[in-house]
Phi, psi and omega in degrees: 000319180298317184286338177286340182254331179222142185299158174306317174296329176293320182290320181295320181293321177289330177292315183294318182297322182290320176302311182291328176294321180291315182294316181290325178294319177292320176303317181293323177296320180298316174305316181296320182291316180299320181301308183290329175298320183275340182283337186300106179078352182225078187292344179279349179267149169076011182297327180296332181290329172298313179293321175301315176302318181290319186285317180290321177298323177294323178294312179302317178298318179308324181278350172289332189293308179301329173296315180294323175294325178290319178297338175306324184298335186252005179278152175299153177277074180227156181299317182302322181294319180291323178295315177299318180298321177295317178299314182295316175297327177293315180298317176300319177300318179295323179294326179292315184272343185294317183297304178302323180298323179288320184292321182283352181083006176293322177241142170285152181303325180294331176275318187289317190298310182297324177300314180294324176297315176300322182290321177296323173299315178292324179294323177291330170294319173304311184301313184297308184292316183296319177298323180289319180290321183287335176285322181292324182276352180083005182286338182237148173297146182304320181297315180298313186291320176299323177299313181295319175306309185297317178298316176297319181293326180296316178292319178299324181285335184299320180302301177300323175303306181292322177296327176299332180294336180290341178280351181260165182303139190294134178063018174286159182298316177299325181293312177305319179293321179289319178298316182295319182295313179299320179296317181295318182296313177301316183293316180299316179300311181292320177291335183275340183306315177301328180289331174293319177295328178291320176297316181297317178299322180293319180289324175290324175297323173296334181287000000 
């Protein structure tokens, strides 16, 4: 089915891009974890890890774009699919440029962070719906598609869970539990996305 919709070189390039997106995404996440680990109580340490996370993460997201374009060939011919593809590609583009703009000082962190969070939410919506559609059509193995759906759903659920905490008394135990739960859901979903690209790359490579 894959080869009937996209040429073999196109599938190979999508597989390679997916692998690179996965590896660089994992590396960027390691930089991020190291940054926060060194920053605890010592804000002067680990600043280069933050910049490395921004730049490597942007590179990884850039390689997501050809993968998303390749997946377009196997999506149903529906308006909703086209809209989600446009939104997903727009979110990826924002994530590509957001990191370098922060490192270069063009954008302040207070401005860049909400934009990047919003782009990650849109990317997670794209991940959830595209995997659902591709699983229904049989274009992706059920395990790979369900994994992508789960990661997207975790990030999408994090917002409402954390938002519900705003309705509770400030700094109360139930509020802190909801905030923490939302943060953990978002973190698991975002850290897992590179591994989905590795699974996708393996599937495309076998095709």
